[in-house]
C-alpha positions as CSV (number, residue, x, y, z in Angstrom):
1,M,0.0,0.0,0.0
2,L,2.9,2.4,0.7
3,A,4.3,1.7,-2.7
4,A,0.9,2.5,-4.3
5,L,0.7,5.8,-2.3
6,S,4.2,6.9,-3.2
7,A,3.5,6.4,-6.9
8,S,0.8,9.1,-6.9
9,S,0.1,12.4,-5.2
10,V,-2.4,11.9,-2.4
11,A,-4.4,14.9,-1.1
12,P,-5.1,15.0,2.7
13,A,-8.8,14.7,2.1
14,Q,-8.3,11.3,0.5
15,V,-6.7,9.7,3.5
16,G,-8.7,11.0,6.5
17,P,-10.3,14.0,8.2
18,A,-8.6,17.3,7.8
19,A,-8.0,17.6,11.5
20,E,-6.0,14.3,11.7
21,P,-2.2,14.8,12.2
22,L,-0.1,14.1,9.1
23,I,3.4,12.6,8.7
24,S,5.4,14.4,6.0
25,Y,7.9,12.6,3.7
26,P,9.8,14.2,0.8
27,N,7.4,13.0,-1.9
28,I,4.3,11.9,0.1
29,T,2.0,12.9,2.9
30,I,0.3,10.1,4.8
31,A,-2.1,10.3,7.7
32,D,-1.2,8.5,11.0
33,S,-4.3,6.3,10.5
34,V,-2.9,5.0,7.2
35,V,0.5,4.4,8.6
36,S,-0.9,2.3,11.5
37,E,-2.9,0.2,9.0
38,V,0.1,-0.4,6.8
39,L,3.0,-0.9,9.2
40,P,3.0,-4.0,11.5
41,Q,2.1,-3.2,15.0
42,P,3.9,-4.9,18.0
43,K,2.0,-7.9,19.2
44,E,1.4,-8.9,22.7
45,V,3.6,-11.9,23.7
46,L,1.5,-14.6,25.2
47,A,2.7,-17.3,27.5
48,P,2.6,-20.7,26.0
49,S,-0.5,-22.7,26.7
50,E,-0.6,-26.3,27.7
51,A,-1.7,-27.2,24.2
52,D,1.5,-25.5,22.8
53,E,3.6,-27.6,25.1
54,A,2.0,-30.9,24.3
55,P,4.4,-33.3,22.6
56,V,3.8,-34.1,19.0
57,A,2.9,-37.7,18.1
58,D,6.5,-38.5,17.2
59,E,7.7,-37.3,20.6
60,A,5.1,-39.1,22.8
61,P,6.6,-40.7,25.8
62,V,7.9,-44.2,25.2
63,S,7.7,-46.9,27.7
64,P,11.1,-48.6,28.2
65,K,9.2,-51.9,28.5
66,A,7.3,-51.5,25.3
67,D,7.6,-54.4,22.9
68,L,8.8,-53.9,19.3
69,A,5.4,-54.2,17.8
70,S,4.0,-51.5,20.1
71,L,6.8,-49.2,19.2
72,V,6.3,-49.8,15.5
73,A,2.6,-49.0,15.9
74,Q,3.5,-45.8,17.7
75,F,6.1,-44.5,15.2
76,R,4.6,-45.8,11.9
77,S,4.4,-43.0,9.4
78,S,5.0,-42.3,5.7
79,D,7.3,-39.4,6.4
80,P,10.7,-40.1,8.0
81,G,11.1,-36.5,8.9
82,S,14.7,-36.0,7.6
83,R,17.0,-37.0,4.8
84,E,19.1,-39.1,7.1
85,L,16.1,-41.0,8.5
86,E,14.9,-41.5,5.0
87,C,18.2,-43.1,4.0
88,L,17.9,-45.4,7.1
89,A,14.3,-46.3,6.3
90,V,15.1,-47.0,2.6
91,G,17.9,-49.3,3.7
92,I,15.6,-51.2,6.0
93,Y,12.8,-51.3,3.4
94,F,14.9,-52.7,0.5
95,E,17.0,-55.1,2.6
96,S,14.3,-56.5,4.9
97,K,10.7,-55.3,4.2
98,S,9.5,-58.9,4.2
99,E,11.4,-59.9,7.3
100,P,9.9,-60.1,10.8
101,L,10.2,-56.9,12.8
102,A,13.2,-58.2,14.7
103,G,15.0,-58.8,11.4
104,Q,14.2,-55.3,10.2
105,L,15.5,-53.9,13.4
106,A,18.7,-55.8,13.0
107,V,19.2,-54.5,9.5
108,G,18.6,-51.0,10.7
109,E,21.2,-51.6,13.5
110,V,23.8,-52.6,11.0
111,I,23.4,-49.3,9.1
112,A,23.4,-47.3,12.3
113,N,26.5,-49.2,13.6
114,R,28.4,-48.5,10.5
115,A,27.5,-44.8,10.7
116,N,28.8,-44.8,14.3
117,S,31.9,-46.9,13.6
118,K,34.3,-43.9,14.0
119,G,35.8,-43.9,10.6
120,R,35.6,-47.5,9.5
121,F,32.5,-46.6,7.4
122,P,31.0,-43.3,6.4
123,S,29.6,-41.3,9.3
124,S,26.0,-40.9,8.2
125,Y,23.2,-43.2,7.2
126,C,23.2,-41.8,3.7
127,G,26.9,-42.2,3.5
128,V,26.7,-45.8,4.5
129,L,24.0,-46.5,1.9
130,F,25.9,-44.8,-0.9
131,Q,29.3,-46.4,-0.1
132,R,30.4,-48.2,-3.2
133,S,29.3,-51.8,-3.7
134,Q,27.7,-52.2,-0.3
135,F,23.9,-52.2,-1.0
136,S,22.7,-53.8,-4.3
137,F,19.5,-51.6,-4.5
138,I,21.6,-48.4,-4.8
139,R,22.2,-47.3,-8.4
140,G,24.1,-44.1,-8.8
141,R,23.7,-41.2,-6.3
142,S,19.9,-41.2,-5.7
143,L,17.6,-43.2,-3.5
144,P,15.3,-45.6,-5.3
145,A,11.6,-44.7,-5.3
146,V,9.4,-46.3,-2.6
147,P,5.6,-46.6,-2.3
148,R,5.2,-44.2,0.6
149,S,1.6,-45.1,1.2
150,S,2.4,-48.8,1.7
151,R,2.4,-50.4,5.1
152,Q,5.8,-51.9,4.5
153,W,7.3,-48.4,3.9
154,Q,5.6,-47.0,7.0
155,T,6.9,-49.9,9.1
156,A,10.4,-49.2,7.7
157,V,10.1,-45.6,8.8
158,A,9.0,-46.7,12.3
159,I,11.9,-49.1,12.6
160,A,14.3,-46.3,11.4
161,K,13.0,-44.0,14.1
162,I,13.3,-46.7,16.8
163,V,16.9,-47.5,15.7
164,H,17.8,-43.8,15.5
165,K,16.4,-43.1,19.0
166,D,18.0,-46.4,20.3
167,L,14.7,-47.5,21.8
168,K,15.0,-51.2,21.5
169,D,17.9,-53.6,21.7
170,S,18.5,-56.1,18.9
171,A,20.1,-59.5,19.0
172,A,22.4,-58.0,16.3
173,D,23.2,-54.8,18.3
174,D,26.9,-54.8,17.5
175,A,26.7,-56.3,14.0
176,L,28.4,-54.5,11.0
177,F,27.6,-57.0,8.3
178,F,24.8,-59.3,7.2
179,H,23.8,-61.5,4.3
180,A,20.9,-63.7,3.3
181,K,20.9,-67.3,4.5
182,R,20.7,-68.5,0.9
183,V,24.3,-67.3,0.2
184,S,27.6,-68.4,1.7
185,P,30.2,-65.6,1.4
186,R,32.7,-67.5,3.7
187,W,33.4,-64.3,5.7
188,K,36.0,-64.7,8.4
189,L,33.9,-62.6,10.8
190,K,32.3,-63.3,14.1
191,R,28.7,-64.4,13.7
192,V,26.5,-62.6,16.2
193,A,22.9,-63.6,15.2
194,A,20.6,-65.2,12.7
195,I,17.3,-63.5,12.5
196,G,14.7,-64.3,9.8
197,N,16.4,-64.8,6.5
198,H,19.6,-63.0,7.5
199,I,22.8,-63.8,9.3
200,F,24.6,-61.0,11.1
201,Y,28.3,-60.6,11.8
202,R,30.7,-58.3,13.7
């Protein structure tokens, strides 16, 4: 509105009663009432209400004794919330979407353990996924598309959040490698668990 006023000559009769005080500028005269309508006025700062302080669904209190299925139900979502969690969820989805929840948790733990390995592997979930020749579903430098409305994807997102927040222990808690039971890579590594169709190693 100020730009429109400055582009033309405005007579005092057009902006308010003649008795109203005016503010003068080099090329424009504007009534106080117009300035108060155009310029933002300071707002009263209100104390936060209880509703403002209520936790969002993702931050709801978690019982330390909750079983994995209950945690998955609590955190199931189509939106991971960040690029890093999306990478973790994509890894869980493509490597273990048809596995039992414990198997999906173990796959997520491997990705997280690699990211936390202090230099042995890349230091982020995305870095772990994109490390050359580690995950067969990765092609190039972009994540493969996933059906975000599917229950399997939403479960993978929940597992990713559980792993990231370290809410549930896994039988493969310290594993850094895994393979499908149908293959025998003859790794000289310590076997730590067999869950679903995968074997996990340290």
